[in-house]
PDB file of N, CA, C and O in Angstrom, chain B, residues numbered from 101:
ATOM      1  N   UNK B 101      12.914  -3.906 306.417  1.00  0.00           N
ATOM      2  CA  UNK B 101      11.656  -4.949 305.672  1.00  0.00           C
ATOM      3  C   UNK B 101      13.166  -6.709 305.143  1.00  0.00           C
ATOM      4  O   UNK B 101      14.321  -6.894 304.762  1.00  0.00           O
ATOM      5  N   UNK B 102      12.083  -7.345 305.484  1.00  0.00           N
ATOM      6  CA  UNK B 102      13.142  -8.650 304.432  1.00  0.00           C
ATOM      7  C   UNK B 102      11.259  -9.936 304.210  1.00  0.00           C
ATOM      8  O   UNK B 102      10.410 -10.500 304.900  1.00  0.00           O
ATOM      9  N   UNK B 103      11.488  -9.795 303.354  1.00  0.00           N
ATOM     10  CA  UNK B 103      10.836 -11.031 301.882  1.00  0.00           C
ATOM     11  C   UNK B 103      11.262 -12.319 302.043  1.00  0.00           C
ATOM     12  O   UNK B 103      12.430 -12.518 301.709  1.00  0.00           O
ATOM     13  N   UNK B 104      10.462 -13.516 302.582  1.00  0.00           N
ATOM     14  CA  UNK B 104      10.723 -14.996 302.240  1.00  0.00           C
ATOM     15  C   UNK B 104      10.117 -15.536 302.180  1.00  0.00           C
ATOM     16  O   UNK B 104       9.025 -14.971 302.116  1.00  0.00           O
ATOM     17  N   UNK B 105      10.051 -16.975 302.132  1.00  0.00           N
ATOM     18  CA  UNK B 105       9.224 -18.069 300.533  1.00  0.00           C
ATOM     19  C   UNK B 105       9.056 -18.628 302.681  1.00  0.00           C
ATOM     20  O   UNK B 105       9.679 -18.457 303.729  1.00  0.00           O
ATOM     21  N   UNK B 106       7.722 -19.358 302.150  1.00  0.00           N
ATOM     22  CA  UNK B 106       6.857 -19.866 304.053  1.00  0.00           C
ATOM     23  C   UNK B 106       7.045 -21.120 302.820  1.00  0.00           C
ATOM     24  O   UNK B 106       7.285 -21.088 301.613  1.00  0.00           O
ATOM     25  N   UNK B 107       6.795 -22.227 303.838  1.00  0.00           N
ATOM     26  CA  UNK B 107       6.838 -23.563 303.748  1.00  0.00           C
ATOM     27  C   UNK B 107       5.637 -24.312 302.649  1.00  0.00           C
ATOM     28  O   UNK B 107       5.778 -25.323 301.961  1.00  0.00           O
ATOM     29  N   UNK B 108       4.104 -23.151 302.819  1.00  0.00           N
ATOM     30  CA  UNK B 108       3.438 -23.629 301.842  1.00  0.00           C
ATOM     31  C   UNK B 108       3.632 -22.945 300.733  1.00  0.00           C
ATOM     32  O   UNK B 108       2.557 -22.986 300.135  1.00  0.00           O
ATOM     33  N   UNK B 109       4.636 -22.149 299.931  1.00  0.00           N
ATOM     34  CA  UNK B 109       4.537 -21.300 298.895  1.00  0.00           C
ATOM     35  C   UNK B 109       4.190 -19.941 298.808  1.00  0.00           C
ATOM     36  O   UNK B 109       4.310 -19.342 297.739  1.00  0.00           O
ATOM     37  N   UNK B 110       3.802 -19.436 299.749  1.00  0.00           N
ATOM     38  CA  UNK B 110       3.215 -17.892 299.765  1.00  0.00           C
ATOM     39  C   UNK B 110       4.510 -17.234 300.744  1.00  0.00           C
ATOM     40  O   UNK B 110       5.291 -17.863 301.459  1.00  0.00           O
ATOM     41  N   UNK B 111       4.436 -15.711 300.497  1.00  0.00           N
ATOM     42  CA  UNK B 111       5.383 -14.869 300.568  1.00  0.00           C
ATOM     43  C   UNK B 111       4.984 -14.259 301.888  1.00  0.00           C
ATOM     44  O   UNK B 111       3.885 -13.962 302.357  1.00  0.00           O
ATOM     45  N   UNK B 112       6.384 -14.153 302.402  1.00  0.00           N
ATOM     46  CA  UNK B 112       6.271 -13.808 304.045  1.00  0.00           C
ATOM     47  C   UNK B 112       6.848 -12.144 303.944  1.00  0.00           C
ATOM     48  O   UNK B 112       7.932 -11.989 303.382  1.00  0.00           O
ATOM     49  N   UNK B 113       6.306 -11.221 304.350  1.00  0.00           N
ATOM     50  CA  UNK B 113       6.707  -9.573 304.533  1.00  0.00           C
ATOM     51  C   UNK B 113       6.652  -9.589 305.921  1.00  0.00           C
ATOM     52  O   UNK B 113       5.713  -9.798 306.689  1.00  0.00           O
ATOM     53  N   UNK B 114       8.525  -9.176 306.218  1.00  0.00           N
ATOM     54  CA  UNK B 114       8.350  -8.993 307.269  1.00  0.00           C
ATOM     55  C   UNK B 114       8.567  -7.548 307.504  1.00  0.00           C
ATOM     56  O   UNK B 114       8.868  -6.987 306.451  1.00  0.00           O
ATOM     57  N   UNK B 115       8.506  -6.548 308.783  1.00  0.00           N
ATOM     58  CA  UNK B 115       8.461  -4.928 308.719  1.00  0.00           C
ATOM     59  C   UNK B 115       8.647  -4.570 310.084  1.00  0.00           C
ATOM     60  O   UNK B 115       7.927  -4.809 311.054  1.00  0.00           O
ATOM     61  N   UNK B 116       9.730  -3.958 310.004  1.00  0.00           N
ATOM     62  CA  UNK B 116      10.344  -3.454 311.566  1.00  0.00           C
ATOM     63  C   UNK B 116      10.292  -1.348 311.462  1.00  0.00           C
ATOM     64  O   UNK B 116      10.927  -0.604 310.716  1.00  0.00           O
ATOM     65  N   UNK B 117       9.424  -1.068 312.381  1.00  0.00           N
ATOM     66  CA  UNK B 117       9.156   0.373 312.368  1.00  0.00           C
ATOM     67  C   UNK B 117      10.379   0.706 312.682  1.00  0.00           C
ATOM     68  O   UNK B 117      10.831   0.139 313.677  1.00  0.00           O
ATOM     69  N   UNK B 118      11.329   1.758 311.922  1.00  0.00           N
ATOM     70  CA  UNK B 118      12.381   2.386 312.496  1.00  0.00           C
ATOM     71  C   UNK B 118      12.760   3.339 312.780  1.00  0.00           C
ATOM     72  O   UNK B 118      13.903   3.619 313.143  1.00  0.00           O
ATOM     73  N   UNK B 119      11.216   4.483 312.580  1.00  0.00           N
ATOM     74  CA  UNK B 119      10.613   5.847 313.005  1.00  0.00           C
ATOM     75  C   UNK B 119       9.455   6.145 312.397  1.00  0.00           C
ATOM     76  O   UNK B 119       8.848   5.979 311.339  1.00  0.00           O
ATOM     77  N   UNK B 120       9.349   6.776 313.728  1.00  0.00           N
ATOM     78  CA  UNK B 120       7.281   7.553 313.570  1.00  0.00           C
ATOM     79  C   UNK B 120       7.692   9.376 313.268  1.00  0.00           C
ATOM     80  O   UNK B 120       8.648  10.090 313.573  1.00  0.00           O
ATOM     81  N   UNK B 121       6.823   9.518 312.765  1.00  0.00           N
ATOM     82  CA  UNK B 121       6.572  11.288 312.966  1.00  0.00           C
ATOM     83  C   UNK B 121       5.606  11.815 312.522  1.00  0.00           C
ATOM     84  O   UNK B 121       5.036  11.434 311.499  1.00  0.00           O
ATOM     85  N   UNK B 122       5.174  13.032 313.403  1.00  0.00           N
ATOM     86  CA  UNK B 122       3.574  13.501 313.391  1.00  0.00           C
ATOM     87  C   UNK B 122       3.829  13.673 312.308  1.00  0.00           C
ATOM     88  O   UNK B 122       5.029  13.606 312.045  1.00  0.00           O
ATOM     89  N   UNK B 123       2.866  13.972 311.159  1.00  0.00           N
ATOM     90  CA  UNK B 123       2.745  14.992 309.993  1.00  0.00           C
ATOM     91  C   UNK B 123       0.897  15.547 310.438  1.00  0.00           C
ATOM     92  O   UNK B 123      -0.075  15.013 310.971  1.00  0.00           O
ATOM     93  N   UNK B 124       1.244  16.978 309.798  1.00  0.00           N
ATOM     94  CA  UNK B 124       0.026  17.445 309.411  1.00  0.00           C
ATOM     95  C   UNK B 124      -1.263  16.667 308.975  1.00  0.00           C
ATOM     96  O   UNK B 124      -1.074  15.777 308.146  1.00  0.00           O
ATOM     97  N   UNK B 125      -2.760  16.906 309.482  1.00  0.00           N
ATOM     98  CA  UNK B 125      -3.405  16.430 308.400  1.00  0.00           C
ATOM     99  C   UNK B 125      -3.968  16.766 307.286  1.00  0.00           C
ATOM    100  O   UNK B 125      -4.432  17.855 306.950  1.00  0.00           O
ATOM    101  N   UNK B 126      -3.884  15.376 306.490  1.00  0.00           N
ATOM    102  CA  UNK B 126      -4.153  15.288 304.933  1.00  0.00           C
ATOM    103  C   UNK B 126      -5.151  14.495 304.738  1.00  0.00           C
ATOM    104  O   UNK B 126      -5.489  13.334 304.971  1.00  0.00           O
ATOM    105  N   UNK B 127      -5.746  15.969 303.966  1.00  0.00           N
ATOM    106  CA  UNK B 127      -7.253  15.186 303.644  1.00  0.00           C
ATOM    107  C   UNK B 127      -6.877  14.377 302.314  1.00  0.00           C
ATOM    108  O   UNK B 127      -7.798  13.699 301.858  1.00  0.00           O
ATOM    109  N   UNK B 128      -5.339  14.340 301.445  1.00  0.00           N
ATOM    110  CA  UNK B 128      -5.862  13.768 300.554  1.00  0.00           C
ATOM    111  C   UNK B 128      -5.808  12.165 300.938  1.00  0.00           C
ATOM    112  O   UNK B 128      -6.155  11.321 300.111  1.00  0.00           O
ATOM    113  N   UNK B 129      -5.333  11.800 302.296  1.00  0.00           N
ATOM    114  CA  UNK B 129      -5.062   9.915 302.888  1.00  0.00           C
ATOM    115  C   UNK B 129      -5.847   9.671 303.398  1.00  0.00           C
ATOM    116  O   UNK B 129      -5.844   8.533 303.866  1.00  0.00           O
ATOM    117  N   UNK B 130      -7.597  10.960 303.783  1.00  0.00           N
ATOM    118  CA  UNK B 130      -8.564  10.727 304.633  1.00  0.00           C
ATOM    119  C   UNK B 130      -9.109   9.133 303.602  1.00  0.00           C
ATOM    120  O   UNK B 130      -8.493   8.950 302.552  1.00  0.00           O
ATOM    121  N   UNK B 131      -9.785   8.512 303.838  1.00  0.00           N
ATOM    122  CA  UNK B 131     -10.698   7.161 303.407  1.00  0.00           C
ATOM    123  C   UNK B 131     -12.118   8.364 303.088  1.00  0.00           C
ATOM    124  O   UNK B 131     -12.702   8.400 302.005  1.00  0.00           O
ATOM    125  N   UNK B 132     -12.426   9.162 304.138  1.00  0.00           N
ATOM    126  CA  UNK B 132     -13.741   9.863 304.462  1.00  0.00           C
ATOM    127  C   UNK B 132     -13.922  11.075 303.617  1.00  0.00           C
ATOM    128  O   UNK B 132     -15.116  11.341 303.481  1.00  0.00           O
ATOM    129  N   UNK B 133     -13.234  11.773 303.095  1.00  0.00           N
ATOM    130  CA  UNK B 133     -13.062  12.713 302.522  1.00  0.00           C
ATOM    131  C   UNK B 133     -13.553  12.689 300.799  1.00  0.00           C
ATOM    132  O   UNK B 133     -12.850  11.993 300.066  1.00  0.00           O
ATOM    133  N   UNK B 134     -14.450  13.254 300.317  1.00  0.00           N
ATOM    134  CA  UNK B 134     -14.933  13.216 298.799  1.00  0.00           C
ATOM    135  C   UNK B 134     -14.011  13.109 298.056  1.00  0.00           C
ATOM    136  O   UNK B 134     -12.969  13.765 298.038  1.00  0.00           O
ATOM    137  N   UNK B 135     -14.356  12.232 297.368  1.00  0.00           N
ATOM    138  CA  UNK B 135     -13.245  12.194 295.654  1.00  0.00           C
ATOM    139  C   UNK B 135     -13.910  12.340 294.699  1.00  0.00           C
ATOM    140  O   UNK B 135     -15.099  12.110 294.477  1.00  0.00           O
ATOM    141  N   UNK B 136     -12.528  13.033 293.676  1.00  0.00           N
ATOM    142  CA  UNK B 136     -13.481  13.431 292.392  1.00  0.00           C
ATOM    143  C   UNK B 136     -13.130  11.639 291.506  1.00  0.00           C
ATOM    144  O   UNK B 136     -12.902  10.571 292.075  1.00  0.00           O
ATOM    145  N   UNK B 137     -13.203  11.884 290.187  1.00  0.00           N
ATOM    146  CA  UNK B 137     -13.287  10.555 289.502  1.00  0.00           C
ATOM    147  C   UNK B 137     -11.299  10.509 289.468  1.00  0.00           C
ATOM    148  O   UNK B 137     -10.511   9.575 289.615  1.00  0.00           O
ATOM    149  N   UNK B 138     -11.108  11.922 289.217  1.00  0.00           N
ATOM    150  CA  UNK B 138      -9.538  11.943 289.132  1.00  0.00           C
ATOM    151  C   UNK B 138      -8.208  10.792 289.995  1.00  0.00           C
ATOM    152  O   UNK B 138      -7.968  10.891 291.198  1.00  0.00           O
ATOM    153  N   UNK B 139      -7.653   9.993 289.267  1.00  0.00           N
ATOM    154  CA  UNK B 139      -6.521   9.521 290.030  1.00  0.00           C
ATOM    155  C   UNK B 139      -5.121  10.048 290.155  1.00  0.00           C
ATOM    156  O   UNK B 139      -4.591  10.748 289.293  1.00  0.00           O
ATOM    157  N   UNK B 140      -4.636   9.729 291.110  1.00  0.00           N
ATOM    158  CA  UNK B 140      -3.379   9.977 291.488  1.00  0.00           C
ATOM    159  C   UNK B 140      -2.399   8.983 292.360  1.00  0.00           C
ATOM    160  O   UNK B 140      -2.555   8.614 293.524  1.00  0.00           O
ATOM    161  N   UNK B 141      -1.122   8.596 291.249  1.00  0.00           N
ATOM    162  CA  UNK B 141      -0.406   7.606 291.838  1.00  0.00           C
ATOM    163  C   UNK B 141       0.114   7.752 293.600  1.00  0.00           C
ATOM    164  O   UNK B 141       0.134   8.810 294.229  1.00  0.00           O
ATOM    165  N   UNK B 142       0.413   6.702 294.007  1.00  0.00           N
ATOM    166  CA  UNK B 142       0.814   7.019 295.032  1.00  0.00           C
ATOM    167  C   UNK B 142       1.547   5.524 295.455  1.00  0.00           C
ATOM    168  O   UNK B 142       0.989   4.432 295.561  1.00  0.00           O
ATOM    169  N   UNK B 143       2.730   5.799 295.622  1.00  0.00           N
ATOM    170  CA  UNK B 143       3.661   4.782 296.253  1.00  0.00           C
ATOM    171  C   UNK B 143       3.049   3.997 297.506  1.00  0.00           C
ATOM    172  O   UNK B 143       2.723   4.804 298.377  1.00  0.00           O
ATOM    173  N   UNK B 144       2.822   2.809 297.825  1.00  0.00           N
ATOM    174  CA  UNK B 144       2.315   2.247 298.822  1.00  0.00           C
ATOM    175  C   UNK B 144       3.605   1.916 299.606  1.00  0.00           C
ATOM    176  O   UNK B 144       3.540   1.657 300.807  1.00  0.00           O
ATOM    177  N   UNK B 145       4.720   1.923 298.966  1.00  0.00           N
ATOM    178  CA  UNK B 145       6.253   1.716 299.964  1.00  0.00           C
ATOM    179  C   UNK B 145       6.477   3.090 300.731  1.00  0.00           C
ATOM    180  O   UNK B 145       6.274   3.378 301.910  1.00  0.00           O
ATOM    181  N   UNK B 146       7.167   4.158 299.224  1.00  0.00           N
ATOM    182  CA  UNK B 146       7.673   5.283 300.233  1.00  0.00           C
ATOM    183  C   UNK B 146       6.440   6.554 300.541  1.00  0.00           C
ATOM    184  O   UNK B 146       6.761   7.655 300.988  1.00  0.00           O
ATOM    185  N   UNK B 147       4.536   6.046 300.106  1.00  0.00           N
ATOM    186  CA  UNK B 147       3.556   6.870 300.406  1.00  0.00           C
ATOM    187  C   UNK B 147       4.533   8.010 299.727  1.00  0.00           C
ATOM    188  O   UNK B 147       5.376   8.655 300.351  1.00  0.00           O
ATOM    189  N   UNK B 148       4.299   8.107 298.566  1.00  0.00           N
ATOM    190  CA  UNK B 148       4.891   9.803 298.006  1.00  0.00           C
ATOM    191  C   UNK B 148       3.756   9.572 296.792  1.00  0.00           C
ATOM    192  O   UNK B 148       3.534   8.443 296.355  1.00  0.00           O
ATOM    193  N   UNK B 149       3.214  10.505 296.403  1.00  0.00           N
ATOM    194  CA  UNK B 149       2.524  11.130 295.269  1.00  0.00           C
ATOM    195  C   UNK B 149       3.298  11.483 294.228  1.00  0.00           C
ATOM    196  O   UNK B 149       4.312  12.172 294.334  1.00  0.00           O
ATOM    197  N   UNK B 150       2.704  10.875 292.840  1.00  0.00           N
ATOM    198  CA  UNK B 150       3.549  11.463 291.447  1.00  0.00           C
ATOM    199  C   UNK B 150       2.924  12.684 290.755  1.00  0.00           C
ATOM    200  O   UNK B 150       2.030  12.622 289.911  1.00  0.00           O
ATOM    201  N   UNK B 151       3.424  13.644 291.155  1.00  0.00           N
ATOM    202  CA  UNK B 151       2.907  15.061 290.707  1.00  0.00           C
ATOM    203  C   UNK B 151       3.050  14.973 288.667  1.00  0.00           C
ATOM    204  O   UNK B 151       2.507  15.915 288.090  1.00  0.00           O
ATOM    205  N   UNK B 152       3.514  14.247 288.059  1.00  0.00           N
ATOM    206  CA  UNK B 152       4.299  14.194 286.684  1.00  0.00           C
ATOM    207  C   UNK B 152       4.411  13.166 286.528  1.00  0.00           C
ATOM    208  O   UNK B 152       3.797  12.318 287.175  1.00  0.00           O
ATOM    209  N   UNK B 153       5.310  12.898 285.531  1.00  0.00           N
ATOM    210  CA  UNK B 153       5.791  12.153 284.542  1.00  0.00           C
ATOM    211  C   UNK B 153       7.366  11.557 285.883  1.00  0.00           C
ATOM    212  O   UNK B 153       8.323  12.284 286.148  1.00  0.00           O
ATOM    213  N   UNK B 154       7.188  10.386 286.357  1.00  0.00           N
ATOM    214  CA  UNK B 154       7.942   9.815 287.324  1.00  0.00           C
ATOM    215  C   UNK B 154       8.952  11.143 288.512  1.00  0.00           C
ATOM    216  O   UNK B 154      10.144  11.057 288.804  1.00  0.00           O
ATOM    217  N   UNK B 155       7.919  12.301 288.984  1.00  0.00           N
ATOM    218  CA  UNK B 155       8.105  12.933 289.829  1.00  0.00           C
ATOM    219  C   UNK B 155       7.028  12.637 291.059  1.00  0.00           C
ATOM    220  O   UNK B 155       5.817  12.432 291.127  1.00  0.00           O
ATOM    221  N   UNK B 156       8.105  12.725 291.968  1.00  0.00           N
ATOM    222  CA  UNK B 156       7.467  12.035 293.583  1.00  0.00           C
ATOM    223  C   UNK B 156       7.680  12.676 294.569  1.00  0.00           C
ATOM    224  O   UNK B 156       8.810  12.789 295.045  1.00  0.00           O
ATOM    225  N   UNK B 157       6.651  13.208 295.053  1.00  0.00           N
ATOM    226  CA  UNK B 157       6.844  14.153 296.083  1.00  0.00           C
ATOM    227  C   UNK B 157       6.130  13.232 297.428  1.00  0.00           C
ATOM    228  O   UNK B 157       5.233  12.392 297.350  1.00  0.00           O
ATOM    229  N   UNK B 158       6.926  13.752 298.761  1.00  0.00           N
ATOM    230  CA  UNK B 158       5.539  13.489 299.732  1.00  0.00           C
ATOM    231  C   UNK B 158       4.833  14.367 299.904  1.00  0.00           C
ATOM    232  O   UNK B 158       5.101  15.560 299.760  1.00  0.00           O
ATOM    233  N   UNK B 159       3.685  13.823 300.285  1.00  0.00           N
ATOM    234  CA  UNK B 159       2.702  13.917 300.151  1.00  0.00           C
ATOM    235  C   UNK B 159       2.212  15.704 300.565  1.00  0.00           C
ATOM    236  O   UNK B 159       1.267  16.232 299.978  1.00  0.00           O
ATOM    237  N   UNK B 160       2.836  16.272 301.387  1.00  0.00           N
ATOM    238  CA  UNK B 160       2.259  17.150 301.679  1.00  0.00           C
ATOM    239  C   UNK B 160       2.841  18.640 300.558  1.00  0.00           C
ATOM    240  O   UNK B 160       2.284  19.716 300.340  1.00  0.00           O
ATOM    241  N   UNK B 161       3.951  18.166 300.131  1.00  0.00           N
ATOM    242  CA  UNK B 161       4.542  18.838 298.801  1.00  0.00           C
ATOM    243  C   UNK B 161       4.090  18.598 297.597  1.00  0.00           C
ATOM    244  O   UNK B 161       4.321  19.374 296.669  1.00  0.00           O
ATOM    245  N   UNK B 162       3.268  17.307 297.431  1.00  0.00           N
ATOM    246  CA  UNK B 162       2.861  16.639 296.507  1.00  0.00           C
ATOM    247  C   UNK B 162       1.142  17.576 296.304  1.00  0.00           C
ATOM    248  O   UNK B 162       0.674  18.114 295.300  1.00  0.00           O
ATOM    249  N   UNK B 163       0.694  17.474 297.409  1.00  0.00           N
ATOM    250  CA  UNK B 163      -0.560  18.678 297.617  1.00  0.00           C
ATOM    251  C   UNK B 163      -0.839  19.561 296.904  1.00  0.00           C
ATOM    252  O   UNK B 163      -1.697  19.771 296.047  1.00  0.00           O
ATOM    253  N   UNK B 164       0.565  20.460 297.649  1.00  0.00           N
ATOM    254  CA  UNK B 164       1.019  21.648 296.757  1.00  0.00           C
ATOM    255  C   UNK B 164       0.709  22.053 295.514  1.00  0.00           C
ATOM    256  O   UNK B 164      -0.148  22.903 295.273  1.00  0.00           O
ATOM    257  N   UNK B 165       1.457  21.408 294.588  1.00  0.00           N
ATOM    258  CA  UNK B 165       2.223  21.115 293.657  1.00  0.00           C
ATOM    259  C   UNK B 165       0.876  21.123 292.726  1.00  0.00           C
ATOM    260  O   UNK B 165       0.841  21.961 291.825  1.00  0.00           O
ATOM    261  N   UNK B 166      -0.459  20.058 292.927  1.00  0.00           N
ATOM    262  CA  UNK B 166      -1.127  19.741 292.378  1.00  0.00           C
ATOM    263  C   UNK B 166      -2.404  20.854 292.387  1.00  0.00           C
ATOM    264  O   UNK B 166      -3.218  21.109 291.500  1.00  0.00           O
ATOM    265  N   UNK B 167      -2.268  21.344 293.585  1.00  0.00           N
ATOM    266  CA  UNK B 167      -3.102  22.601 293.606  1.00  0.00           C
ATOM    267  C   UNK B 167      -4.391  21.880 294.525  1.00  0.00           C
ATOM    268  O   UNK B 167      -5.619  21.964 294.503  1.00  0.00           O
ATOM    269  N   UNK B 168      -3.666  21.345 295.103  1.00  0.00           N
ATOM    270  CA  UNK B 168      -5.182  20.660 296.403  1.00  0.00           C
ATOM    271  C   UNK B 168      -5.622  21.108 297.591  1.00  0.00           C
ATOM    272  O   UNK B 168      -6.672  20.881 298.192  1.00  0.00           O
ATOM    273  N   UNK B 169      -4.376  21.998 297.948  1.00  0.00           N
ATOM    274  CA  UNK B 169      -4.584  23.157 299.152  1.00  0.00           C
ATOM    275  C   UNK B 169      -5.813  23.067 299.679  1.00  0.00           C
ATOM    276  O   UNK B 169      -6.013  22.605 300.803  1.00  0.00           O
ATOM    277  N   UNK B 170      -6.843  23.557 298.809  1.00  0.00           N
ATOM    278  CA  UNK B 170      -8.281  24.090 299.365  1.00  0.00           C
ATOM    279  C   UNK B 170      -9.037  23.240 298.763  1.00  0.00           C
ATOM    280  O   UNK B 170     -10.202  23.621 298.643  1.00  0.00           O
ATOM    281  N   UNK B 171      -8.792  22.218 298.338  1.00  0.00           N
ATOM    282  CA  UNK B 171      -9.962  21.619 297.023  1.00  0.00           C
ATOM    283  C   UNK B 171     -11.326  21.171 298.456  1.00  0.00           C
ATOM    284  O   UNK B 171     -11.364  21.197 299.686  1.00  0.00           O
ATOM    285  N   UNK B 172     -11.797  20.982 297.874  1.00  0.00           N
ATOM    286  CA  UNK B 172     -13.027  20.386 298.434  1.00  0.00           C
ATOM    287  C   UNK B 172     -13.928  18.777 298.103  1.00  0.00           C
ATOM    288  O   UNK B 172     -14.928  18.310 298.649  1.00  0.00           O
ATOM    289  N   UNK B 173     -13.195  18.330 297.157  1.00  0.00           N
ATOM    290  CA  UNK B 173     -12.446  17.030 296.627  1.00  0.00           C
ATOM    291  C   UNK B 173     -10.689  16.694 296.071  1.00  0.00           C
ATOM    292  O   UNK B 173      -9.842  17.302 295.417  1.00  0.00           O
ATOM    293  N   UNK B 174     -10.790  15.375 296.772  1.00  0.00           N
ATOM    294  CA  UNK B 174      -9.963  14.709 296.379  1.00  0.00           C
ATOM    295  C   UNK B 174      -9.877  13.967 295.530  1.00  0.00           C
ATOM    296  O   UNK B 174     -10.955  13.535 295.122  1.00  0.00           O
ATOM    297  N   UNK B 175      -8.567  13.433 294.823  1.00  0.00           N
ATOM    298  CA  UNK B 175      -9.045  12.610 293.767  1.00  0.00           C
ATOM    299  C   UNK B 175      -8.564  11.400 294.471  1.00  0.00           C
ATOM    300  O   UNK B 175      -7.793  11.444 295.430  1.00  0.00           O
ATOM    301  N   UNK B 176      -9.246   9.884 293.748  1.00  0.00           N
ATOM    302  CA  UNK B 176      -8.542   8.822 293.959  1.00  0.00           C
ATOM    303  C   UNK B 176      -6.990   8.494 294.433  1.00  0.00           C
ATOM    304  O   UNK B 176      -6.027   8.786 293.725  1.00  0.00           O
ATOM    305  N   UNK B 177      -6.895   7.977 295.469  1.00  0.00           N
ATOM    306  CA  UNK B 177      -5.276   7.452 295.275  1.00  0.00           C
ATOM    307  C   UNK B 177      -5.048   5.970 294.641  1.00  0.00           C
ATOM    308  O   UNK B 177      -5.756   5.055 295.061  1.00  0.00           O
ATOM    309  N   UNK B 178      -4.154   5.738 293.720  1.00  0.00           N
ATOM    310  CA  UNK B 178      -4.530   4.341 292.971  1.00  0.00           C
ATOM    311  C   UNK B 178      -2.880   4.141 293.315  1.00  0.00           C
ATOM    312  O   UNK B 178      -2.024   4.971 293.008  1.00  0.00           O
ATOM    313  N   UNK B 179      -2.618   2.874 294.013  1.00  0.00           N
ATOM    314  CA  UNK B 179      -1.887   2.371 294.624  1.00  0.00           C
ATOM    315  C   UNK B 179      -0.930   2.085 293.568  1.00  0.00           C
ATOM    316  O   UNK B 179      -1.335   1.798 292.441  1.00  0.00           O
ATOM    317  N   UNK B 180       0.289   2.141 293.841  1.00  0.00           N
ATOM    318  CA  UNK B 180       1.262   1.705 292.975  1.00  0.00           C
ATOM    319  C   UNK B 180       2.566   1.574 293.719  1.00  0.00           C
ATOM    320  O   UNK B 180       2.664   1.701 294.940  1.00  0.00           O
ATOM    321  N   UNK B 181       3.726   1.266 292.760  1.00  0.00           N
ATOM    322  CA  UNK B 181       5.082   1.396 293.036  1.00  0.00           C
ATOM    323  C   UNK B 181       5.807   2.052 293.043  1.00  0.00           C
ATOM    324  O   UNK B 181       6.560   1.107 292.807  1.00  0.00           O
ATOM    325  N   UNK B 182       6.751   3.247 293.104  1.00  0.00           N
ATOM    326  CA  UNK B 182       7.091   4.060 292.205  1.00  0.00           C
ATOM    327  C   UNK B 182       8.548   3.370 291.589  1.00  0.00           C
ATOM    328  O   UNK B 182       8.790   2.197 291.873  1.00  0.00           O
ATOM    329  N   UNK B 183       9.594   4.232 290.650  1.00  0.00           N
ATOM    330  CA  UNK B 183      10.330   3.553 290.248  1.00  0.00           C
ATOM    331  C   UNK B 183      11.604   3.665 291.266  1.00  0.00           C
ATOM    332  O   UNK B 183      12.614   3.038 290.949  1.00  0.00           O
ATOM    333  N   UNK B 184      11.609   4.255 292.197  1.00  0.00           N
ATOM    334  CA  UNK B 184      12.896   3.964 293.070  1.00  0.00           C
ATOM    335  C   UNK B 184      12.587   3.279 293.796  1.00  0.00           C
ATOM    336  O   UNK B 184      13.566   2.572 294.037  1.00  0.00           O
ATOM    337  N   UNK B 185      11.620   2.927 294.485  1.00  0.00           N
ATOM    338  CA  UNK B 185      11.467   1.460 295.352  1.00  0.00           C
ATOM    339  C   UNK B 185      11.607   0.412 294.712  1.00  0.00           C
ATOM    340  O   UNK B 185      12.325  -0.577 294.859  1.00  0.00           O
ATOM    341  N   UNK B 186      10.564   0.831 293.702  1.00  0.00           N
ATOM    342  CA  UNK B 186      10.710  -0.424 292.659  1.00  0.00           C
ATOM    343  C   UNK B 186      12.487  -1.274 292.463  1.00  0.00           C
ATOM    344  O   UNK B 186      12.760  -2.466 292.598  1.00  0.00           O
ATOM    345  N   UNK B 187      13.202  -0.372 292.190  1.00  0.00           N
ATOM    346  CA  UNK B 187      14.446  -0.303 292.041  1.00  0.00           C
ATOM    347  C   UNK B 187      15.223  -1.169 293.612  1.00  0.00           C
ATOM    348  O   UNK B 187      15.894  -2.199 293.684  1.00  0.00           O
ATOM    349  N   UNK B 188      14.818  -0.334 294.547  1.00  0.00           N
ATOM    350  CA  UNK B 188      15.243  -0.650 295.548  1.00  0.00           C
ATOM    351  C   UNK B 188      14.621  -1.984 296.244  1.00  0.00           C
ATOM    352  O   UNK B 188      15.040  -2.470 297.295  1.00  0.00           O
ATOM    353  N   UNK B 189      13.761  -2.383 295.621  1.00  0.00           N
ATOM    354  CA  UNK B 189      13.082  -3.780 295.949  1.00  0.00           C
ATOM    355  C   UNK B 189      13.851  -4.961 295.128  1.00  0.00           C
ATOM    356  O   UNK B 189      13.773  -6.085 295.625  1.00  0.00           O
ATOM    357  N   UNK B 190      14.531  -4.822 294.006  1.00  0.00           N
ATOM    358  CA  UNK B 190      14.326  -5.320 293.014  1.00  0.00           C
ATOM    359  C   UNK B 190      16.284  -6.288 293.336  1.00  0.00           C
ATOM    360  O   UNK B 190      16.726  -7.429 293.201  1.00  0.00           O
ATOM    361  N   UNK B 191      16.684  -5.295 293.670  1.00  0.00           N
ATOM    362  CA  UNK B 191      18.336  -5.198 294.080  1.00  0.00           C
ATOM    363  C   UNK B 191      18.121  -6.389 296.119  1.00  0.00           C
ATOM    364  O   UNK B 191      18.868  -7.064 296.827  1.00  0.00           O
ATOM    365  N   UNK B 192      17.131  -6.086 296.136  1.00  0.00           N
ATOM    366  CA  UNK B 192      17.063  -6.622 297.514  1.00  0.00           C
ATOM    367  C   UNK B 192      16.454  -8.017 297.178  1.00  0.00           C
ATOM    368  O   UNK B 192      16.003  -8.579 298.176  1.00  0.00           O
ATOM    369  N   UNK B 193      16.324  -8.767 295.916  1.00  0.00           N
ATOM    370  CA  UNK B 193      15.943 -10.049 295.785  1.00  0.00           C
ATOM    371  C   UNK B 193      17.289 -11.097 295.157  1.00  0.00           C
ATOM    372  O   UNK B 193      17.103 -12.301 294.980  1.00  0.00           O
TER     373      UNK B 193
END
């Protein structure tokens, strides 16, 4: 990914896909799945979820860690940037 300034003062993000992978269906990521009022921080950059203080896991592992495997309702995803991704982006600036 590259970040640059546009002539009009806007910020331009350019992203190139480097890999794709098939993953198992995760109700947590399905917008149509019923929700509770609880929130789970979800890193918008690396797509990991927070399962504790600064403990970030892949969605599949995080769902298991949070006991959501057979839940009939999922928490709301709260889009954030995790500390690792923040540090990586800061070092790129």
